[in-house]
N, C-alpha and C positions, 0 to 999 in steps of 0.2 A: 597782295600779301598770299603767303602760301598759309595751308592749312596750319603745319607746328607754328609760324608766328601768330594766327590767331588764337590756334590753344594755350599758347604762355601769355598772350595780351590779357586774356580769361582772369589769370592768377594776378598778373603783375600790376592790372589797372583796377582789380579789386578792393572795394571800398572796406572798410569794419564793418558798417553796417550788413551791408550783404554777405560778407564772409559770417558775420553773428546768426544770422537768421539762417542760411544754410548747413552749418553746424549744430546748432538746436533744433532745428527741422528734422534732420538726417537720423539725430537721436532719439526725438521723440517718437519716430514714426518706428523705429527699430524697437524703441522701447515696448510701443504698443504691439510688435511682433510678438515678444518674447513674453511680455505679460497682459493679454489682451481682457480688458475691461469693456466699459462704457464707449470708449471710443475716442475719448477727450485729447489724451496725446497723441493718434493716429490724425486727428481732423486740424490738432493746434500746430503738427508737423507739417501737414502737407501745406498748412496756410505760409507757415513760416520759409517754405521751400520756394513756394509760387514767388511768395512776395522777395526772397532775395534773388531770385533768379531774375524777376522784373526789374528790381533796382539795378542788377548789375546789368542788365541789358537795356537797360532806361539810360544810363549813365557809362554807357560803352567808352566815349570818347575815340579814341584809336580804334579800326578795325570795323569788322561786319559786322551787327548788333544779330542778325540770324544765324551765322553760323555761331558764335559764342553763343545765343541761346542753345542750340544744339550740343556743344559739347560740354552747358552745362548741364541738361537737361540728362544728356547720355553719362555723365558723374556721376548724379545724381541717383539714377535707375542701377547703375553699378555699385554702388555704396549700398545701397538697398538690396540687390540682389545676395549683395554679400553675405551682410546683416541675416536675409531671409535663411541661408545655407548653412550659417553658426546655428542659429535658431535649429532647423533642421535636425542637424546633428546632436545639438544640446537635449534633443528631445529624445532620441533615439537612443545616446549612451554616455551623454556629456554629464552636465553638470544638472542641466535644467530637469532632468529625469528624476533625480535624487531631492528633489525640491516639492514642496506642498500645490504648488504650480499646475502640474501634471500629474494626473492620480491613474496610477498602475494598475487599481483594484478598483472593482465595482464595490458598493455597498449592497448590493444583493447576493446571497447565497451564489455558488458555483452549479450550473444547471439549470438557473431559475432567472428568465430574464425580469425585467421592471413590470412586466404585462402578465406574467405566470404567479399564478398562486403556490403558496408553499404548504403542499397535501402532505410532507414528510410525519407531519403528526398521525396521521392515518394509518402507516405502517404498523400491521398486527392486531388490528381494529376487524370485528364481523360486519358485514350485513347483508343485504339478498340484492338480488340481482331483479329488477325491472323490467327490462327486456332480455331475449335471448343475446349472450356473448358469443358473436360469431367473428373474430377473436373480442369485438368492438362492441359497446352496448353502455347502458344507461343499469347504476348501482345506485341502492340506498344505504347509506352509511350512518347510524347516529342520526336519522330523519333527514338526512339530505340528502339531494340527487346528486351525484356525479357520473362522467365517461369515464368508462375503466375500459382497459383491454384484459382477455384472458391470457394466463400466461400459457399451460401449457394443452387446452382444448378446449371445446365449444361449451359454455356453460347454459345449460335451460331457463327459462322463465322462474322465476318465484323459489330460486334455490339459494341457499348460502353461501355466502362465499367469506374469504380473508383476504386484508388487502397483503399484499406479497412485498414490495416495493413500490418505491414511486421515483419515477427520471424525471427529473423539469417538472413538466404539467401533467404528465401521461402516470394514471392509477394502474399497476400492475395487479392483478388478484386471479386469485384460486381456489377451486371449489373447497370448498371447509372440510368434506369428509374426506378429501387425495392430501395428506399430509405427507409429503416428500420424505423416507428414510433417508439415514445416512448414507448407506449401500447404493440407492437410487441416485445419489447424487454425484458417488463414486464412480458408477458407470456411464453417468452423463458424460462424465469428464473424459472418462477413459475412450467414448466412444470418439466425442470431438477431437481429442489428442489424435487418433489412429486414422479419421477422418483427414487429418492434416498432412 
């Protein structure tokens, strides 16, 4: 028999039970791709696919069971591959990206990762340096010790500082006496623009 005759025999000689096993099995595995869970759908689908192929090959009747096995295996893998490609496309821009299954945002605010503490409440608070900030060092704010970075200059130990900003987990401080005026900020902006 030729390959195409064997290919045709896979479908013409297939009974109801192997066909149902294969269809439901492929459906369950594709469902597991779209809605990942504990793997119940994926494991059940895989078992049904194996059972469907085994039943079909065991009761092959006419034809070569080895060729029919590989034809069925190829068709199942092709169907799963198509399902996987559809799932990837849906995750990126399709229907699946607008469902609660795919999270588009994190529960943690921007600039802060799950392992980073939120120091934004420290902005504007006054503290004291524990070590010299060159430009990084340790500061004490409200009795707690933090790693900090000096904004414009080195700051010696035991000087008063004020928290200027927080960038993720990085606390940026300046010497308390050197509050920049609005004119200083404008000249800094003009000099950075002229440098470009």
